[in-house]
N, CA and C atoms as a LAMMPS dump frame, in Angstrom:
ITEM: TIMESTEP
0
ITEM: NUMBER OF ATOMS
195
ITEM: BOX BOUNDS ff ff ff
-5.0000000000000000e+02 5.0000000000000000e+02
-5.0000000000000000e+02 5.0000000000000000e+02
-5.0000000000000000e+02 5.0000000000000000e+02
ITEM: ATOMS id mol type element x y z
1 1 1 N -455.746 -75 73.633
2 1 2 C -454.333 -75.023 74.058
3 1 3 C -453.427 -75.165 72.806
4 2 1 N -453.826 -75.994 71.802
5 2 2 C -453.04 -76.205 70.685
6 2 3 C -453.082 -74.897 69.872
7 3 1 N -454.151 -74.181 69.784
8 3 2 C -454.238 -72.926 69.055
9 3 3 C -453.295 -71.9 69.587
10 4 1 N -453.134 -71.88 70.963
11 4 2 C -452.125 -70.938 71.595
12 4 3 C -450.819 -71.21 71.257
13 5 1 N -450.424 -72.534 71.144
14 5 2 C -449.015 -72.934 70.816
15 5 3 C -448.793 -72.484 69.362
16 6 1 N -449.699 -72.668 68.436
17 6 2 C -449.576 -72.306 67.04
18 6 3 C -449.292 -70.785 66.917
19 7 1 N -450.051 -70.003 67.78
20 7 2 C -449.984 -68.558 67.8
21 7 3 C -448.659 -68.073 68.182
22 8 1 N -448.237 -68.708 69.287
23 8 2 C -446.937 -68.477 69.918
24 8 3 C -445.748 -68.761 68.875
25 9 1 N -445.887 -69.825 68.247
26 9 2 C -444.941 -70.297 67.19
27 9 3 C -444.863 -69.24 66.077
28 10 1 N -446.078 -68.808 65.645
29 10 2 C -446.147 -67.906 64.596
30 10 3 C -445.533 -66.557 64.965
31 11 1 N -445.686 -66.125 66.104
32 11 2 C -445.165 -64.87 66.643
33 11 3 C -443.664 -65.003 66.682
34 12 1 N -443.186 -66.116 67.257
35 12 2 C -441.793 -66.303 67.31
36 12 3 C -441.091 -66.333 65.887
37 13 1 N -441.756 -66.902 64.987
38 13 2 C -441.206 -66.963 63.635
39 13 3 C -441.209 -65.527 63.057
40 14 1 N -442.182 -64.791 63.219
41 14 2 C -442.28 -63.43 62.723
42 14 3 C -441.083 -62.573 63.41
43 15 1 N -440.88 -62.742 64.68
44 15 2 C -439.846 -61.948 65.327
45 15 3 C -438.513 -62.404 64.808
46 16 1 N -438.431 -63.77 64.647
47 16 2 C -437.196 -64.169 64.122
48 16 3 C -436.729 -63.697 62.755
49 17 1 N -437.809 -63.75 61.883
50 17 2 C -437.58 -63.162 60.486
51 17 3 C -437.216 -61.636 60.594
52 18 1 N -437.894 -60.957 61.397
53 18 2 C -437.71 -59.476 61.538
54 18 3 C -436.295 -59.244 62.097
55 19 1 N -435.869 -60.066 63.047
56 19 2 C -434.521 -59.845 63.522
57 19 3 C -433.463 -60.163 62.422
58 20 1 N -433.733 -61.249 61.69
59 20 2 C -432.731 -61.601 60.601
60 20 3 C -432.746 -60.607 59.531
61 21 1 N -433.753 -59.983 59.098
62 21 2 C -433.825 -58.893 58.18
63 21 3 C -433.06 -57.632 58.706
64 22 1 N -433.271 -57.25 59.922
65 22 2 C -432.713 -56.145 60.4
66 22 3 C -431.243 -56.199 60.696
67 23 1 N -430.712 -57.445 60.648
68 23 2 C -429.225 -57.774 60.771
69 23 3 C -428.478 -57.501 59.453
70 24 1 N -429.215 -57.304 58.369
71 24 2 C -428.518 -57.098 57.063
72 24 3 C -428.384 -55.61 56.841
73 25 1 N -427.308 -55.006 57.295
74 25 2 C -427.138 -53.578 57.145
75 25 3 C -426.666 -53.315 55.768
76 26 1 N -427.089 -52.107 55.289
77 26 2 C -426.769 -51.634 53.865
78 26 3 C -425.251 -51.539 53.654
79 27 1 N -424.516 -51.143 54.634
80 27 2 C -422.999 -50.893 54.432
81 27 3 C -422.324 -52.214 54.266
82 28 1 N -422.916 -53.373 54.668
83 28 2 C -422.339 -54.662 54.67
84 28 3 C -422.582 -55.474 53.424
85 29 1 N -423.458 -54.924 52.583
86 29 2 C -423.798 -55.568 51.383
87 29 3 C -422.698 -55.454 50.353
88 30 1 N -422.422 -56.516 49.609
89 30 2 C -421.381 -56.47 48.584
90 30 3 C -419.949 -56.603 49.098
91 31 1 N -419.764 -56.791 50.301
92 31 2 C -418.381 -56.937 50.84
93 31 3 C -417.922 -58.357 50.644
94 32 1 N -416.672 -58.598 50.475
95 32 2 C -416.121 -59.995 50.25
96 32 3 C -416.33 -60.87 51.396
97 33 1 N -416.82 -61.988 51.284
98 33 2 C -417.01 -62.946 52.363
99 33 3 C -415.857 -63.91 52.451
100 34 1 N -415.079 -64.09 51.525
101 34 2 C -413.867 -64.97 51.616
102 34 3 C -412.695 -64.034 51.514
103 35 1 N -411.74 -64.216 52.436
104 35 2 C -410.545 -63.377 52.541
105 35 3 C -409.36 -64.244 51.973
106 36 1 N -408.505 -63.58 51.308
107 36 2 C -407.36 -64.318 50.722
108 36 3 C -406.161 -64.194 51.769
109 37 1 N -405.687 -65.262 52.115
110 37 2 C -404.626 -65.435 53.16
111 37 3 C -403.389 -64.528 52.679
112 38 1 N -402.95 -63.674 53.599
113 38 2 C -401.761 -62.878 53.45
114 38 3 C -401.939 -61.663 52.64
115 39 1 N -403.223 -61.244 52.236
116 39 2 C -403.442 -60.114 51.424
117 39 3 C -404.205 -59.114 52.192
118 40 1 N -403.622 -57.929 52.435
119 40 2 C -404.289 -56.843 53.201
120 40 3 C -405.198 -56.057 52.223
121 41 1 N -406.468 -56.096 52.57
122 41 2 C -407.48 -55.448 51.721
123 41 3 C -407.978 -54.102 52.279
124 42 1 N -407.35 -53.52 53.262
125 42 2 C -407.77 -52.258 53.884
126 42 3 C -407.295 -51.108 53.181
127 43 1 N -407.607 -49.949 53.729
128 43 2 C -407.033 -48.723 53.132
129 43 3 C -405.596 -48.629 53.322
130 44 1 N -404.838 -48.12 52.18
131 44 2 C -403.349 -47.89 52.346
132 44 3 C -403.105 -46.888 53.406
133 45 1 N -401.924 -47.139 54.041
134 45 2 C -401.417 -46.17 55.06
135 45 3 C -400.955 -44.899 54.376
136 46 1 N -401.196 -43.724 55.036
137 46 2 C -400.722 -42.444 54.528
138 46 3 C -399.204 -42.373 54.8
139 47 1 N -398.455 -41.753 53.906
140 47 2 C -397.014 -41.655 54.091
141 47 3 C -396.72 -40.557 55.139
142 48 1 N -395.645 -40.782 55.891
143 48 2 C -395.206 -39.85 56.882
144 48 3 C -394.35 -38.753 56.238
145 49 1 N -394.418 -37.549 56.736
146 49 2 C -393.566 -36.504 56.29
147 49 3 C -392.27 -36.669 56.866
148 50 1 N -391.279 -36.028 56.193
149 50 2 C -389.875 -36.111 56.697
150 50 3 C -389.706 -35.569 58.019
151 51 1 N -390.513 -34.564 58.449
152 51 2 C -390.425 -33.909 59.731
153 51 3 C -390.9 -35.029 60.796
154 52 1 N -392.046 -35.703 60.519
155 52 2 C -392.484 -36.72 61.452
156 52 3 C -391.533 -37.873 61.478
157 53 1 N -390.976 -38.237 60.49
158 53 2 C -390.007 -39.332 60.504
159 53 3 C -388.699 -39.008 61.332
160 54 1 N -388.248 -37.813 61.145
161 54 2 C -387.153 -37.272 61.925
162 54 3 C -387.519 -37.222 63.579
163 55 1 N -388.719 -36.762 63.774
164 55 2 C -389.111 -36.687 65.228
165 55 3 C -389.204 -38.152 65.793
166 56 1 N -389.665 -39.166 64.991
167 56 2 C -389.715 -40.503 65.469
168 56 3 C -388.302 -41.062 65.636
169 57 1 N -387.467 -40.758 64.718
170 57 2 C -386.012 -41.241 64.923
171 57 3 C -385.374 -40.736 66.145
172 58 1 N -385.682 -39.447 66.423
173 58 2 C -385.143 -38.81 67.596
174 58 3 C -385.732 -39.454 68.872
175 59 1 N -386.911 -39.857 68.889
176 59 2 C -387.571 -40.458 70.093
177 59 3 C -386.967 -41.789 70.405
178 60 1 N -386.559 -42.484 69.25
179 60 2 C -386.125 -43.854 69.42
180 60 3 C -384.551 -43.964 69.746
181 61 1 N -383.859 -42.86 69.506
182 61 2 C -382.476 -42.733 69.75
183 61 3 C -382.228 -43.135 71.268
184 62 1 N -382.993 -42.721 72.214
185 62 2 C -382.7 -42.93 73.596
186 62 3 C -383.16 -44.337 73.926
187 63 1 N -383.728 -45.07 73.167
188 63 2 C -384.077 -46.429 73.484
189 63 3 C -383.145 -47.501 73.102
190 64 1 N -382.138 -47.125 72.329
191 64 2 C -381.162 -48.153 71.962
192 64 3 C -380.259 -48.563 73.054
193 65 1 N -379.979 -49.846 73.112
194 65 2 C -379.158 -50.341 74.212
195 65 3 C -377.709 -50.767 73.652
């Protein structure tokens, strides 16, 4: 009975290690783990063309009270 418990514990340990290793994706390696408060570290927004800005201004004109 004790041999079966050791075997089950060994299998559980192997499965746990395998799951832990598979959770380390390549694209997550090297990313910052500590974030600086108030600092946006994402991709910069693309600028809007003047035509898009004019269209947005025209859409909001009807929403003013």
